[in-house]
N, C-alpha and C positions, 0 to 999 in steps of 0.2 A: 275462504280457507276454513272458517268455523263450520259453515253449513255442510260442506262436502265431507269434512271429518266426522261430523255428527251423524250424517246419514250413511256413511260408507258400510258399516256392518250389516245394513238392511237392504242394500241395492238388489233389486229384482227378487227379493224374498217374497213379495206379494204382487202378483200380476193380474189376478182376476178377482181379488177381494181386497178389503182393507187389511193393513198389517196391524194385527192386534197383539203381537208378541210383546213381551217386556223389552223395552229399549235399554241398551247398556247405559249405565249412568255416565254422565260427562265427567271426564278428568282432564285437567289442563294439558297433560302430556299427549292427549289424543290429537292435538292440533298438528303434530308432526306428520300425521297421515297425509296432510295436504301436499307435502313436498313431492309425493310420487303420483299425484292425481292428474289424469289427462284433462280434467276440468281446468286445471291451472297451466300445465306446461304447454298445451296446444296454443292457448291464447298468448302465452309469453313468446311463442315463435312469431306471432303477429307483431308484438312489440319490438322484437328484434328486427323485423322487416322494416318497421317504421323508423327505427334508429338508423338503418342502412340507407333508406331512400327518402325519408322525410314524409310529411303529411300529404304531399302531393303524389304519393306512390300510385302507380297505375295498376290496373287489373293484372296486366301481364307480369309486372314486377312482383306483385303480391303472390301471384300463382307460382312463379318460378322460385321464389324464396321458400314457399311451402313445399314445393316439390323436392327441395334439397334436404328436408328434414328426414331423419332416420328412425324416429321413435315409432312405436307400434300405434296403429290406427285401426278404426273399425267403421263400418257403415258409410255414411256420407263423407266423412273425412278421408277414409281409405279410398273410396271411389273417386273423389275429387282429386286427390293427389296422384292417383294412377292416371287419370285423364290428362292432367297437366304434364306428367312425365311422358305421355304418349303424344303430346302436341296439341291437346284440346285445352285451350286457355279459358280462364274465366272471362265472361260470365257463363260460357257454354259448358264448362266443366261441372257446374252445379245444376245444370238444367235437366228437366225430366227426360229430355231426348237422349242425354248421355249419362245420366246418373240415376239409377233406380232408387236411390236413397234420398232423393231431393227433399222429401218432406220429413226427414228424421230430425232428431233433437240436436244434432251436432253444433250448428252455429248458435243455437239458443243457449247452450251452456258455455260458449266461448266468447260471447259478445260483451261481457261485463266491462272489459277494457275500454270500449269506445264510449260508454257512458261515464266512466270514471275520469277520463281525460277531457271530458266535455261538460263540466259542471254548468247546469242551466242552459246548455246548448244542444237541444235535441236534434236540430237540423244537421249540425256538424257531426253528431254521433252517428246519425243514419248514413250520411254521405261517406264517412270514413269506414264505418262498419260494413257497408255493402260491398266494398272492394274485396274484403276478405270473405264475407258470408257467401258471396256468389262463387267462390272456389268450390264449395262443397254442397251448397243448397240453393234452392229457388222457391218461389211462391211461399207456401206455408212454412217450410223450413227456414227460409230467409226472413219472413215476417216475424217469426218467433224471436229471432235474434235482434231485429230492429226494435221490436216492442220492448224487450228487456233493456236494451241500451238506452232507449228513451226514458224508461222508468228510472234508471240510475241517474240520468242527467237531471231529471225533475226532482229526484230525492234529495239533492243538495239544498233545495229551497222550499220544500213542501213536506209537511208531516201528516197530511191527510192521505192515508193509503188508498182510499177509494179514488180520490182525485188524481193521485199519481198513476193509478191504473188507467183511468179514463184519458189522461194526457198521453200515456203510452200508446193507447189505441189510436190516437190521432196520427201516429207516425207510420201506420200501415193502412193499406186500402180498406175502406169501410165494408166493401162487398166481399172481402176475402173470407174463406171458411174460418181462418184463425180468429179474425175479428168477431165473427158470429159466435164462436165458441166462448170468447171472453165476455161478450155482452150477455150471453146466457148465464154465465156464472155470476156476473154482477146482479142480474135480475133475480136469480135464485137466492142469492145471499140477501137481497132486500126482502124477499118473501119469507125467509127463515134465517135470521141473522145469528142464531145461537147454535144451530146443528150442522156442522160441516159434513157429517155423514149423510144427511139428507141431500145436500148438494152433490156429494160423491155419487150417490145412487142415480141422480139425474144425469150426471156426466156419463156414467156407465150406460144407462138406458138409451141415451141419445147418440153419444159419440163413440162409445166403445162397441156397443152392440151393432151399430150401423155406421161404420167408418165413412167419412165424407171424402177421403182421398185414398189412393192405393197404398197398401202397406208393404214395406220392404220385408224381405225374408232374411233370417228366420225369426227375427224379434218382433216384427209387426208393430202393433200398437204400444208395446212396451217402450218404444223409443219414438213414438209419433210426437211431433212437435206440438200440435195443438192440444192433444189430450194431456200431455205433461205440463204444457203451459197453463191449462185450466187448473191443475193442482198447485202450481206456483201461486196463482191468483187466489185460490181458495185459502192457502196458507197465510197469505198476507191479510186477507179480509177477516178470516175467522181467528187468526192469531192475535188481532187487536193490538198490535204494537209490542207484544211480549215476545222476546226472542226465543225463549225456550218453547213456548206454545206454538209459535210459527214454525219452528223446525220440526217439532213433533207432528204437527198436522201434515206437513209436506212429506214426511217419511211414512206416516200411516196411510196416506193415499196410495202408496205402492208405486208400481212401475219403476221408472228410473229415479228412485227416490233420493239417492244422494245428490244427483244433479239438481233436483227440484228444491231440496233443502239448501243447496248452495246458492241458487238464484234468489230464493225468497230471503234467505239470511243476508245475502249481499246487499240487496235493495234496502232491507230494513236497517242494516248497520250503517248504510250511507245516510239514511234519515237520522239515525241516532248520533252519528259522529263517533270517532274512535273512543274518546274519553267517556262517552255515555254507554258504551257496550258493557254489559255486566262483566265485572273483572274476572269471574271464573272462566270466561271464554277467551280472554286475551292473556291470561296469566302465563300460558305456556309459550307465547310468541317470542319473548326475549331469548329463551333457551335455543330456539332454532333460527333466529333472525339472521344469522350469518351462514346458515347452511343453504346450499344451492338447491333449487327446484330441479327435479329430474329432467335430464336432457337439455338443460339450459345453463347459462353462466350467471343467472340471476339469483340473488338472495332477497329476502324481504327488505333488508336495509338498503339494497340497491334499488329496489322497485319504487319505493316511495319518492325519492328525489327525481327519478326518471319520469314517472307519471306526472309529477308536479311540473316538470319542465314542459311536457307536451300540453298539459292543461293551460299553462301560461301562454304558450304559443297559440293554442286555439282561441283563447280569450282575446289575444291581440288581433288575430285574424277576424274575429267577430266585430272589431272596431273599438275595443276597450283595452285597458292595460292594467298592470299592477302598480301599486305605489306604496308609500310608507305612511303609516299613521302611528304616532308615538313609538317610532323605531321598529315597528313590525310591518311585514309585508301584508298588504290587503289587495283584494282583486275587485275591480269594477267590471261587472258582467252585464251585458245588455239582456233585456228580456227577449227570449227567442221562442217563438211559437212552434210546436211540432207541425210538420207537414207530411202528408202521406207519401210513402214511397210509390213509384210507378207500379 
């Protein structure tokens, strides 16, 4: 919510250069922008489907629930929903054979949910996320979402951002173009850990100038999953755990910059925990906490206990449970290693 609201004024303002404009100063009331963002309401439709069918939801059930939505969609989301409405079910609805937007950013910006309801459980996050990610994406487009979800899952128990990124990489095929891109960013950061613009130029020269996968039209690399994923990782690495710096770098990298600020800020805020997020960024939430997100019946105050309930269920499925310590609920969560998606 914080990241997408921070980045919204600069979305697609810079697509072939860094965004060097003055960024609007943050004000607490800007958080209200999140209520109308597709970064939020699309994945909340996934949550509604899970409430309807449970964690054992099938590909077909997930696809049919998505097909019933009426909100505006673009690119991979739009093509995937159209496919399901025409009888092409996931995983085929997101495949390159049926969806020319298969490698777009869509699932990457909608996968947060699966990490948030799987604290410390990257295998569960991937298994649940793939059922929805394959509605609209495949290969690089799918891997971006699974990578983000795995980073969220790890962020509950890890504050080393580079380690979180490397653990996220373990959730996707090592030989994929997406993994190659992220490994390059990690290497470039190690070679020059102070200058994010140097890394940005290397991403441009290698991956923007010479795309490694076909680009959908008309937006092309602006919404390419692995290019924008590179910018998320750059923001996390060069932001050094500072929320303001992290979001600013994500936005200044350009392309789909509100989405990238959303992903980077979401992962970092999971590391921090709600109470440790700088108060300036959370101060506006109480004023909107009972307002519904667009196209949903959910408010912020609804979402917290619902996500907690699914987290509790996922922990129990992993072989542990919650209990009471000094009258407070605590969770006993098994250490779960990431495993690469097929």
